TIRO-2110 file (N, C-alpha, C; in Angstrom, 1 decimal):
// TIRO-2110
-21.8, 7.1, -10.9, N, 1, A
-21.7, 5.5, -11.1, CA, 1, A
-20.3, 5.1, -10.8, C, 1, A
-20.5, 3.9, -10.3, N, 2, A
-19.8, 3.7, -9.3, CA, 2, A
-18.1, 3.1, -10.3, C, 2, A
-17.2, 2.8, -9.4, N, 3, A
-15.5, 2.6, -9.7, CA, 3, A
-16.1, 0.8, -10.6, C, 3, A
-15.2, 0.7, -11.6, N, 4, A
-15.4, -0.2, -12.8, CA, 4, A
-13.9, -0.4, -12.2, C, 4, A
-13.6, -1.9, -11.6, N, 5, A
-12.3, -2.0, -12.3, CA, 5, A
-11.9, -3.8, -12.2, C, 5, A
-13.0, -3.9, -13.3, N, 6, A
-13.1, -5.4, -14.4, CA, 6, A
-12.6, -5.8, -14.8, C, 6, A
-11.5, -4.7, -15.6, N, 7, A
-10.3, -4.9, -16.3, CA, 7, A
-9.0, -4.6, -15.4, C, 7, A
-8.8, -4.4, -14.4, N, 8, A
-7.9, -4.1, -13.8, CA, 8, A
-7.1, -6.0, -13.3, C, 8, A
-6.0, -6.1, -13.1, N, 9, A
-5.1, -7.5, -12.9, CA, 9, A
-4.5, -7.0, -11.8, C, 9, A
-4.4, -7.9, -10.8, N, 10, A
-3.9, -8.2, -9.6, CA, 10, A
-2.8, -9.6, -9.6, C, 10, A
-2.6, -8.7, -8.7, N, 11, A
-0.7, -10.7, -8.0, CA, 11, A
-1.4, -10.3, -6.7, C, 11, A
-1.8, -11.2, -5.5, N, 12, A
-2.5, -11.9, -4.1, CA, 12, A
-0.6, -12.6, -3.9, C, 12, A
-0.3, -11.9, -2.9, N, 13, A
0.5, -12.9, -2.3, CA, 13, A
0.6, -12.4, -1.1, C, 13, A
0.6, -13.9, -0.5, N, 14, A
0.1, -14.7, 0.6, CA, 14, A
0.3, -16.0, 1.3, C, 14, A
1.1, -15.9, 1.7, N, 15, A
1.6, -17.8, 2.5, CA, 15, A
-0.2, -18.8, 3.0, C, 15, A
-0.7, -17.7, 3.5, N, 16, A
-2.0, -18.8, 3.5, CA, 16, A
-3.0, -18.3, 2.2, C, 16, A
-2.9, -20.2, 2.3, N, 17, A
-3.6, -20.4, 0.8, CA, 17, A
-5.3, -19.9, 0.8, C, 17, A
-6.0, -20.1, 2.0, N, 18, A
-6.9, -19.2, 2.5, CA, 18, A
-7.4, -18.1, 2.1, C, 18, A
-6.0, -17.0, 2.6, N, 19, A
-6.5, -15.8, 2.4, CA, 19, A
-6.1, -15.7, 0.9, C, 19, A
-5.5, -16.7, 0.2, N, 20, A
-5.5, -16.1, -1.0, CA, 20, A
-6.6, -16.2, -2.2, C, 20, A
-6.8, -17.4, -1.6, N, 21, A
-8.7, -17.5, -2.1, CA, 21, A
-9.4, -16.4, -2.1, C, 21, A
-9.6, -16.5, -0.4, N, 22, A
-10.5, -15.6, -0.1, CA, 22, A
-10.6, -14.0, -1.1, C, 22, A
-9.5, -13.5, -1.2, N, 23, A
-9.4, -12.7, -1.4, CA, 23, A
-8.9, -12.6, -2.9, C, 23, A
-8.8, -13.7, -3.7, N, 24, A
-9.5, -13.9, -5.2, CA, 24, A
-10.8, -13.8, -5.4, C, 24, A
-11.6, -14.2, -4.3, N, 25, A
-13.3, -14.4, -4.0, CA, 25, A
-13.7, -12.9, -4.4, C, 25, A
-12.9, -12.5, -3.6, N, 26, A
-13.9, -11.1, -3.2, CA, 26, A
-13.4, -10.3, -4.2, C, 26, A
-12.4, -10.3, -4.9, N, 27, A
-12.3, -9.6, -6.0, CA, 27, A
-13.5, -10.3, -7.7, C, 27, A
-13.1, -11.3, -7.7, N, 28, A
-14.2, -12.2, -8.3, CA, 28, A
-15.3, -11.5, -8.2, C, 28, A
-15.6, -11.5, -7.1, N, 29, A
-17.8, -10.6, -6.9, CA, 29, A
-17.5, -9.4, -7.1, C, 29, A
-16.5, -8.3, -7.6, N, 30, A
-16.7, -7.4, -7.8, CA, 30, A
-16.1, -7.0, -9.0, C, 30, A
-16.5, -8.4, -10.0, N, 31, A
-15.9, -8.8, -11.6, CA, 31, A
-14.4, -8.5, -12.2, C, 31, A
-13.3, -8.6, -11.3, N, 32, A
-12.0, -8.7, -11.6, CA, 32, A
-12.4, -10.3, -12.0, C, 32, A
-11.6, -10.6, -13.1, N, 33, A
-11.1, -11.8, -13.5, CA, 33, A
-9.5, -12.5, -13.5, C, 33, A
-8.7, -11.4, -13.8, N, 34, A
-7.5, -11.2, -13.5, CA, 34, A
-6.8, -11.6, -12.5, C, 34, A
-6.8, -12.6, -11.3, N, 35, A
-6.3, -12.5, -9.9, CA, 35, A
-5.3, -14.1, -10.4, C, 35, A
-3.6, -13.5, -9.8, N, 36, A
-2.9, -14.5, -10.0, CA, 36, A
-2.6, -14.5, -8.2, C, 36, A
-1.6, -15.4, -8.0, N, 37, A
-1.5, -15.3, -6.5, CA, 37, A
0.0, -15.9, -6.3, C, 37, A
0.6, -15.9, -5.3, N, 38, A
1.8, -16.4, -5.1, CA, 38, A
2.2, -16.5, -3.4, C, 38, A
3.4, -17.4, -2.9, N, 39, A
3.1, -17.8, -1.3, CA, 39, A
4.1, -16.3, -0.8, C, 39, A
4.8, -16.0, -1.2, N, 40, A
6.1, -15.2, -0.8, CA, 40, A
6.6, -14.1, -1.8, C, 40, A
7.6, -13.5, -1.4, N, 41, A
8.0, -12.3, -2.2, CA, 41, A
8.7, -12.7, -2.9, C, 41, A
9.6, -13.5, -2.8, N, 42, A
10.4, -14.8, -3.7, CA, 42, A
9.4, -15.2, -5.3, C, 42, A
8.3, -16.1, -5.0, N, 43, A
7.1, -16.4, -5.8, CA, 43, A
6.9, -15.1, -6.6, C, 43, A
6.5, -14.2, -5.9, N, 44, A
6.1, -12.6, -6.1, CA, 44, A
6.9, -12.0, -7.4, C, 44, A
8.2, -12.5, -7.4, N, 45, A
9.2, -11.9, -8.1, CA, 45, A
8.7, -12.5, -9.7, C, 45, A
9.0, -13.8, -9.3, N, 46, A
9.0, -14.9, -10.3, CA, 46, A
7.8, -14.6, -11.2, C, 46, A
6.4, -14.5, -10.2, N, 47, A
5.3, -14.0, -11.4, CA, 47, A
5.6, -12.9, -12.0, C, 47, A
6.3, -11.6, -11.1, N, 48, A
6.5, -10.4, -11.9, CA, 48, A
7.4, -9.9, -13.0, C, 48, A
8.1, -11.2, -13.2, N, 49, A
8.8, -11.3, -14.2, CA, 49, A
8.2, -12.4, -15.3, C, 49, A
6.9, -12.7, -15.2, N, 50, A
5.9, -13.4, -16.5, CA, 50, A
5.3, -12.7, -16.8, C, 50, A
4.4, -11.3, -15.8, N, 51, A
3.6, -10.3, -16.0, CA, 51, A
3.3, -9.4, -14.9, C, 51, A
3.6, -8.1, -15.5, N, 52, A
3.5, -7.0, -14.3, CA, 52, A
1.4, -7.0, -13.9, C, 52, A
1.2, -7.2, -13.0, N, 53, A
-0.4, -7.1, -12.7, CA, 53, A
-0.5, -5.3, -12.7, C, 53, A
-1.6, -4.9, -12.6, N, 54, A
-2.0, -3.5, -12.8, CA, 54, A
-1.7, -3.3, -10.4, C, 54, A
-2.5, -3.7, -9.8, N, 55, A
-2.2, -3.6, -8.3, CA, 55, A
-1.6, -4.8, -7.8, C, 55, A
-1.0, -4.8, -6.8, N, 56, A
-0.5, -5.8, -6.5, CA, 56, A
-0.9, -6.6, -4.5, C, 56, A
-1.0, -7.3, -4.0, N, 57, A
-2.0, -7.5, -2.9, CA, 57, A
-1.0, -7.9, -1.9, C, 57, A
0.2, -7.5, -0.9, N, 58, A
0.9, -8.7, -0.3, CA, 58, A
0.4, -8.5, 1.2, C, 58, A
0.7, -10.3, 2.0, N, 59, A
0.8, -9.7, 3.1, CA, 59, A
2.2, -9.6, 3.4, C, 59, A
2.1, -8.7, 4.9, N, 60, A
3.6, -8.7, 5.5, CA, 60, A
4.5, -9.7, 6.0, C, 60, A
3.5, -10.9, 6.6, N, 61, A
4.6, -11.2, 7.4, CA, 61, A
4.6, -13.0, 6.7, C, 61, A
5.4, -13.2, 6.5, N, 62, A
5.7, -14.4, 4.9, CA, 62, A
7.3, -14.8, 5.2, C, 62, A
7.9, -15.7, 4.9, N, 63, A
8.9, -16.2, 4.1, CA, 63, A
9.4, -17.0, 3.2, C, 63, A
10.5, -16.7, 2.3, N, 64, A
11.8, -16.6, 2.6, CA, 64, A
11.3, -14.8, 2.7, C, 64, A
10.7, -14.2, 1.9, N, 65, A
10.8, -13.2, 1.6, CA, 65, A
9.2, -12.3, 1.8, C, 65, A
9.2, -11.5, 3.1, N, 66, A
8.2, -11.2, 3.5, CA, 66, A
7.8, -9.9, 2.5, C, 66, A
6.2, -9.5, 2.9, N, 67, A
5.8, -8.2, 2.1, CA, 67, A
6.7, -6.9, 2.2, C, 67, A
7.6, -6.5, 3.1, N, 68, A
8.2, -5.6, 3.5, CA, 68, A
9.2, -5.3, 2.2, C, 68, A
10.0, -7.0, 2.2, N, 69, A
11.0, -6.8, 2.1, CA, 69, A
10.7, -6.9, 0.4, C, 69, A
9.8, -7.2, -0.6, N, 70, A
8.8, -7.2, -1.6, CA, 70, A
9.3, -6.0, -2.2, C, 70, A
8.4, -5.1, -1.1, N, 71, A
7.7, -3.7, -1.1, CA, 71, A
9.5, -2.7, -1.5, C, 71, A
10.2, -3.1, -0.4, N, 72, A
11.9, -2.8, -1.1, CA, 72, A
12.3, -3.0, -2.3, C, 72, A
12.1, -4.6, -2.7, N, 73, A
12.9, -5.0, -3.8, CA, 73, A
11.7, -4.1, -5.1, C, 73, A
11.0, -3.9, -4.8, N, 74, A
10.2, -3.2, -6.0, CA, 74, A
10.5, -2.0, -6.2, C, 74, A
11.0, -1.4, -5.3, N, 75, A
11.0, 0.2, -5.0, CA, 75, A
12.0, 0.4, -5.4, C, 75, A
13.1, 0.0, -5.0, N, 76, A
14.3, 0.4, -4.8, CA, 76, A
15.5, -0.3, -5.8, C, 76, A
14.8, -1.9, -5.8, N, 77, A
15.9, -2.5, -6.8, CA, 77, A
16.0, -2.6, -8.2, C, 77, A
17.2, -2.7, -8.6, N, 78, A
17.6, -2.6, -9.7, CA, 78, A
17.1, -3.3, -10.7, C, 78, A
16.0, -4.5, -10.6, N, 79, A
15.7, -5.4, -11.5, CA, 79, A
13.9, -5.5, -11.3, C, 79, A
13.5, -4.3, -10.6, N, 80, A
12.5, -4.3, -10.3, CA, 80, A
12.2, -4.0, -11.8, C, 80, A
10.9, -4.8, -12.0, N, 81, A
10.3, -4.5, -13.2, CA, 81, A
8.8, -3.3, -13.3, C, 81, A
8.6, -2.8, -12.5, N, 82, A
7.8, -1.7, -12.2, CA, 82, A
7.8, -1.3, -10.7, C, 82, A
8.9, -0.5, -10.8, N, 83, A
8.8, 1.0, -9.7, CA, 83, A
7.8, 1.6, -9.0, C, 83, A
6.8, 2.0, -10.1, N, 84, A
5.6, 2.5, -9.5, CA, 84, A
4.3, 1.4, -10.0, C, 84, A
5.1, 0.2, -9.5, N, 85, A
3.1, -0.7, -9.1, CA, 85, A
2.5, -0.4, -8.2, C, 85, A
1.6, -0.3, -7.5, N, 86, A
0.5, 0.6, -6.8, CA, 86, A
0.4, -1.0, -6.0, C, 86, A
1.0, -0.2, -4.3, N, 87, A
1.1, -1.5, -3.1, CA, 87, A
0.0, -1.8, -2.2, C, 87, A
-0.6, -2.4, -2.1, N, 88, A
-1.5, -2.8, -1.2, CA, 88, A
-1.1, -3.9, 0.2, C, 88, A
-0.3, -3.2, 1.1, N, 89, A
-0.1, -4.3, 2.1, CA, 89, A
-1.5, -4.7, 3.2, C, 89, A
-1.8, -5.7, 3.0, N, 90, A
-2.6, -6.2, 3.8, CA, 90, A
-2.5, -7.3, 4.8, C, 90, A
-2.7, -7.0, 6.2, N, 91, A
-1.6, -7.6, 7.7, CA, 91, A
-2.4, -7.5, 8.2, C, 91, A
-2.3, -8.3, 9.5, N, 92, A
-3.2, -8.3, 10.9, CA, 92, A
-2.0, -6.7, 11.9, C, 92, A
-1.2, -6.5, 11.6, N, 93, A
-0.4, -5.4, 12.1, CA, 93, A
-1.1, -4.6, 11.9, C, 93, A
-1.7, -3.5, 13.0, N, 94, A
-2.1, -2.3, 13.3, CA, 94, A
-1.5, -1.3, 13.4, C, 94, A
0.2, -1.7, 14.8, N, 95, A
0.2, -0.6, 15.3, CA, 95, A
1.3, -0.1, 14.1, C, 95, A
0.9, 1.5, 14.9, N, 96, A
1.4, 2.9, 14.5, CA, 96, A
3.0, 2.5, 13.4, C, 96, A
3.8, 1.9, 14.3, N, 97, A
4.9, 1.6, 14.3, CA, 97, A
5.1, 0.9, 12.6, C, 97, A
4.3, -0.3, 12.7, N, 98, A
4.4, -0.8, 11.1, CA, 98, A
3.5, -0.2, 10.5, C, 98, A
3.0, 0.4, 10.5, N, 99, A
1.8, 1.8, 9.6, CA, 99, A
3.1, 2.2, 9.0, C, 99, A
3.6, 2.7, 9.8, N, 100, A
4.7, 3.5, 9.1, CA, 100, A
6.2, 3.4, 8.6, C, 100, A
6.4, 2.1, 9.4, N, 101, A
7.0, 1.3, 8.5, CA, 101, A
6.9, 1.1, 7.0, C, 101, A
6.0, 0.6, 7.0, N, 102, A
5.1, 0.1, 5.4, CA, 102, A
5.5, 1.3, 4.7, C, 102, A
4.3, 2.5, 4.9, N, 103, A
4.4, 3.9, 4.4, CA, 103, A
6.2, 4.6, 4.0, C, 103, A
6.8, 4.3, 4.9, N, 104, A
8.4, 4.4, 4.6, CA, 104, A
8.9, 3.4, 3.7, C, 104, A
8.4, 2.5, 3.5, N, 105, A
8.8, 1.5, 2.6, CA, 105, A
8.8, 1.8, 1.0, C, 105, A
7.4, 2.5, 0.9, N, 106, A
6.8, 2.7, 0.0, CA, 106, A
5.2, 2.1, -0.8, C, 106, A
4.7, 1.6, 0.5, N, 107, A
3.1, 0.8, 0.5, CA, 107, A
2.2, 2.1, -0.2, C, 107, A
1.6, 1.7, -1.2, N, 108, A
0.5, 3.0, -1.9, CA, 108, A
-0.6, 2.7, -1.0, C, 108, A
-1.1, 1.4, -0.7, N, 109, A
-2.1, 1.5, 0.4, CA, 109, A
-2.0, 0.3, 1.7, C, 109, A
-2.5, 0.9, 2.9, N, 110, A
-2.2, -0.2, 4.1, CA, 110, A
-3.8, -0.5, 4.4, C, 110, A
-4.0, -2.2, 4.5, N, 111, A
-5.3, -2.6, 4.7, CA, 111, A
-5.3, -3.4, 6.3, C, 111, A
-5.4, -3.5, 7.0, N, 112, A
-5.9, -4.3, 8.2, CA, 112, A
-6.8, -5.0, 8.2, C, 112, A
-6.2, -6.6, 8.1, N, 113, A
-7.3, -7.6, 8.5, CA, 113, A
-7.9, -7.6, 9.5, C, 113, A
-9.6, -8.1, 9.9, N, 114, A
-9.8, -9.4, 8.6, CA, 114, A
-10.0, -7.7, 7.5, C, 114, A
-9.8, -9.5, 6.9, N, 115, A
-10.5, -8.3, 5.1, CA, 115, A
-11.9, -8.4, 5.2, C, 115, A
-13.1, -7.3, 4.4, N, 116, A
-13.9, -7.4, 4.4, CA, 116, A
-13.9, -6.7, 2.7, C, 116, A
-15.1, -6.8, 2.0, N, 117, A
-14.9, -6.6, 0.5, CA, 117, A
-15.0, -5.2, 0.4, C, 117, A
-15.6, -4.2, 1.0, N, 118, A
-16.1, -3.0, 1.0, CA, 118, A
-14.5, -2.2, 1.8, C, 118, A
-13.8, -2.8, 2.8, N, 119, A
-12.5, -2.2, 2.7, CA, 119, A
-11.2, -2.5, 1.6, C, 119, A
-11.7, -3.4, 1.3, N, 120, A
-10.5, -3.9, 0.1, CA, 120, A
-10.8, -2.9, -1.3, C, 120, A
-12.1, -2.8, -1.3, N, 121, A
-12.4, -1.7, -2.8, CA, 121, A
-12.3, -0.6, -1.9, C, 121, A
-12.3, 0.0, -1.2, N, 122, A
-12.2, 1.2, -0.7, CA, 122, A
-10.9, 1.4, -0.9, C, 122, A
-9.5, 0.7, -1.3, N, 123, A
-8.5, 1.0, -1.0, CA, 123, A
-7.6, 0.5, -2.1, C, 123, A
-8.7, 0.2, -3.3, N, 124, A
-8.3, -0.3, -4.6, CA, 124, A
-8.8, 1.6, -5.6, C, 124, A
-9.6, 1.9, -4.8, N, 125, A
-10.8, 3.0, -5.4, CA, 125, A
-9.2, 4.1, -5.3, C, 125, A
-8.9, 4.2, -3.7, N, 126, A
-8.1, 5.1, -3.7, CA, 126, A
-7.0, 5.2, -4.6, C, 126, A
-6.3, 4.0, -5.1, N, 127, A
-5.2, 3.6, -6.1, CA, 127, A
-5.8, 4.6, -7.2, C, 127, A
-7.1, 4.0, -7.8, N, 128, A
-7.6, 4.4, -9.2, CA, 128, A
-7.8, 5.9, -8.8, C, 128, A
-9.0, 6.1, -7.6, N, 129, A
-9.5, 7.3, -8.4, CA, 129, A
-8.8, 8.7, -8.0, C, 129, A
-7.4, 8.9, -6.8, N, 130, A
-6.9, 9.4, -6.5, CA, 130, A
-5.7, 9.0, -6.4, C, 130, A
-4.6, 8.7, -7.6, N, 131, A
-3.5, 8.4, -7.1, CA, 131, A
-2.0, 9.2, -7.0, C, 131, A
-1.6, 9.1, -6.3, N, 132, A
-0.7, 9.9, -5.8, CA, 132, A
1.0, 10.1, -6.4, C, 132, A
1.0, 11.3, -6.6, N, 133, A
2.7, 11.5, -7.6, CA, 133, A
3.8, 10.7, -6.8, C, 133, A
4.5, 9.6, -7.2, N, 134, A
5.5, 9.3, -6.6, CA, 134, A
7.1, 10.3, -6.8, C, 134, A
7.4, 10.2, -5.7, N, 135, A
8.5, 10.8, -5.6, CA, 135, A
9.8, 10.2, -4.9, C, 135, A
11.0, 10.9, -5.4, N, 136, A
12.5, 10.4, -4.7, CA, 136, A
13.4, 11.4, -4.1, C, 136, A
12.8, 11.2, -2.5, N, 137, A
13.5, 12.0, -2.1, CA, 137, A
14.6, 11.5, -1.1, C, 137, A
15.9, 11.4, -1.5, N, 138, A
17.0, 11.0, -0.8, CA, 138, A
17.1, 9.7, -0.9, C, 138, A
16.8, 8.9, 0.2, N, 139, A
16.5, 7.3, -0.1, CA, 139, A
15.6, 6.6, -0.4, C, 139, A
14.1, 7.7, -0.4, N, 140, A
12.8, 7.2, -0.3, CA, 140, A
12.5, 7.3, -1.5, C, 140, A
11.9, 6.2, -1.9, N, 141, A
10.9, 6.1, -3.5, CA, 141, A
9.9, 6.0, -3.6, C, 141, A
8.9, 6.3, -3.6, N, 142, A
7.2, 6.0, -3.5, CA, 142, A
6.4, 7.0, -3.6, C, 142, A
4.9, 6.7, -3.4, N, 143, A
4.2, 7.4, -3.6, CA, 143, A
4.3, 8.7, -2.3, C, 143, A
4.1, 10.0, -2.7, N, 144, A
4.2, 11.2, -2.3, CA, 144, A
3.6, 10.8, -0.6, C, 144, A
4.4, 11.3, 0.8, N, 145, A
3.9, 10.7, 2.1, CA, 145, A
3.1, 12.1, 2.6, C, 145, A
3.4, 13.1, 2.0, N, 146, A
2.9, 14.6, 2.6, CA, 146, A
1.6, 14.2, 2.5, C, 146, A
1.5, 15.0, 3.8, N, 147, A
-0.1, 14.9, 3.8, CA, 147, A
-0.8, 15.9, 3.1, C, 147, A
-0.6, 16.6, 3.0, N, 148, A
-1.6, 18.6, 2.4, CA, 148, A
-0.4, 18.8, 1.3, C, 148, A
-0.9, 19.3, 0.2, N, 149, A
0.1, 19.8, -0.5, CA, 149, A
-0.3, 21.3, -0.5, C, 149, A
0.4, 22.5, 0.1, N, 150, A
0.5, 23.7, 0.4, CA, 150, A
1.1, 24.9, -0.8, C, 150, A
0.4, 25.1, -1.3, N, 151, A
1.4, 26.3, -2.0, CA, 151, A
1.9, 27.2, -1.0, C, 151, A
3.1, 27.3, -1.2, N, 152, A
3.5, 28.2, -0.5, CA, 152, A
4.0, 29.6, -0.3, C, 152, A
3.6, 31.0, 0.7, N, 153, A
4.0, 32.2, -0.7, CA, 153, A
4.7, 32.9, 0.7, C, 153, A
5.6, 33.4, 0.2, N, 154, A
6.2, 34.5, 1.2, CA, 154, A
6.3, 34.0, 1.9, C, 154, A
6.4, 34.1, 3.3, N, 155, A
7.0, 33.6, 4.9, CA, 155, A
6.5, 32.2, 4.9, C, 155, A
5.0, 32.1, 4.8, N, 156, A
4.6, 30.7, 4.7, CA, 156, A
5.1, 29.4, 4.0, C, 156, A
6.2, 29.2, 4.7, N, 157, A
7.1, 28.0, 4.7, CA, 157, A
7.6, 27.2, 5.8, C, 157, A
8.0, 26.2, 6.0, N, 158, A
7.9, 24.9, 6.8, CA, 158, A
8.9, 25.5, 7.7, C, 158, A
8.9, 25.9, 8.7, N, 159, A
9.4, 26.7, 10.1, CA, 159, A
10.0, 27.9, 9.8, C, 159, A
9.0, 27.8, 9.0, N, 160, A
8.8, 30.0, 9.3, CA, 160, A
8.5, 30.6, 10.3, C, 160, A
7.4, 29.8, 10.9, N, 161, A
6.7, 30.1, 12.3, CA, 161, A
6.8, 28.9, 13.2, C, 161, A
7.1, 29.2, 14.7, N, 162, A
7.0, 27.9, 15.7, CA, 162, A
5.4, 27.8, 15.7, C, 162, A
5.1, 26.3, 15.5, N, 163, A
4.7, 25.4, 15.9, CA, 163, A
4.3, 24.9, 17.3, C, 163, A
3.1, 24.7, 17.9, N, 164, A
2.3, 24.5, 19.3, CA, 164, A
3.5, 23.1, 19.7, C, 164, A
4.2, 22.8, 20.8, N, 165, A
4.4, 21.5, 21.0, CA, 165, A
3.4, 20.3, 20.8, C, 165, A
3.6, 19.6, 20.0, N, 166, A
3.3, 18.0, 19.9, CA, 166, A
3.3, 17.1, 21.2, C, 166, A
2.0, 16.4, 21.1, N, 167, A
2.5, 15.3, 22.4, CA, 167, A
2.9, 14.0, 21.7, C, 167, A
3.9, 13.6, 22.6, N, 168, A
4.9, 12.4, 21.9, CA, 168, A
3.8, 11.4, 21.6, C, 168, A
4.1, 10.6, 20.2, N, 169, A
3.5, 9.9, 19.7, CA, 169, A
3.5, 8.3, 20.1, C, 169, A
2.9, 7.8, 20.5, N, 170, A
2.8, 6.6, 20.8, CA, 170, A
2.8, 5.4, 19.5, C, 170, A
4.2, 5.2, 19.4, N, 171, A
4.6, 4.0, 18.1, CA, 171, A
3.5, 2.5, 18.0, C, 171, A
3.6, 2.1, 19.1, N, 172, A
3.1, 1.1, 20.3, CA, 172, A
1.6, 1.1, 19.8, C, 172, A
0.8, 2.1, 19.7, N, 173, A
-0.3, 2.5, 19.6, CA, 173, A
-0.9, 1.7, 18.0, C, 173, A
-2.5, 0.9, 18.1, N, 174, A
-3.0, 0.2, 17.0, CA, 174, A
-3.9, 1.1, 17.0, C, 174, A
-3.4, 1.4, 15.2, N, 175, A
-4.8, 2.3, 14.9, CA, 175, A
-5.6, 1.9, 14.4, C, 175, A
-7.0, 2.7, 14.1, N, 176, A
-8.3, 2.3, 13.3, CA, 176, A
-7.9, 2.2, 11.6, C, 176, A
-8.5, 1.1, 11.8, N, 177, A
-8.5, 1.3, 9.8, CA, 177, A
-8.7, 2.6, 9.5, C, 177, A
-9.8, 3.5, 9.4, N, 178, A
-10.2, 5.1, 9.4, CA, 178, A
-8.5, 5.4, 9.0, C, 178, A
-7.8, 5.6, 10.8, N, 179, A
-6.8, 6.4, 11.0, CA, 179, A
-5.5, 6.2, 10.2, C, 179, A
-5.5, 4.6, 9.7, N, 180, A
-4.6, 4.5, 8.6, CA, 180, A
-4.9, 4.9, 7.5, C, 180, A
-6.1, 4.8, 6.9, N, 181, A
-6.8, 5.4, 5.5, CA, 181, A
-6.7, 7.1, 5.2, C, 181, A
-6.7, 7.7, 6.9, N, 182, A
-6.6, 8.9, 6.2, CA, 182, A
-5.1, 9.6, 6.1, C, 182, A
-4.1, 8.5, 6.9, N, 183, A
-2.7, 9.2, 6.9, CA, 183, A
-2.2, 8.7, 5.9, C, 183, A
-2.4, 7.7, 5.0, N, 184, A
-2.4, 7.4, 3.4, CA, 184, A
-2.9, 8.5, 2.7, C, 184, A
-4.1, 9.0, 3.1, N, 185, A
-5.3, 9.9, 1.9, CA, 185, A
-6.0, 10.7, 2.3, C, 185, A
-5.4, 11.6, 2.9, N, 186, A
-6.3, 12.7, 3.5, CA, 186, A
-6.3, 13.6, 2.8, C, 186, A
-7.5, 14.1, 3.1, N, 187, A
-8.7, 15.3, 2.3, CA, 187, A
-8.2, 16.6, 2.3, C, 187, A
END
């Protein structure tokens, strides 16, 4: 049986009205009826004061408050209406540096435009079916970023053995949606 998301509510934050309508139509096509919109992070905060959705979908590049700033407010702000709100960052940025920035800000899922119904559904499915626990470590608060949950026994702990030298990661490399999905939701 497939995932049923009809009862979920969404807030779509994007300065492009066409994109907000497109996301609304895609969600409506999945049976979702409760979809509100906001033109930027500031407008989203106003909407969140009225009602907090089950999932927030935000673009990155907007003004005066962009999606990353909105994520920081939701995760760390004293007036955040829900620090645990699942956030899908939907953006044209696919460079590794941007993906890591979003992850490190506390984004739950990352979706590269152009949008497809299947890619959006898969990110919603990951949130609903495989929710990651939230952690507060140092300055970070958000979904657990660790790729694996290893049970540590005896000497089997981080740094106990030397690891092979890894190649340098190109932070400007453009990542595929699959690589991004694997980063956020490893098996």
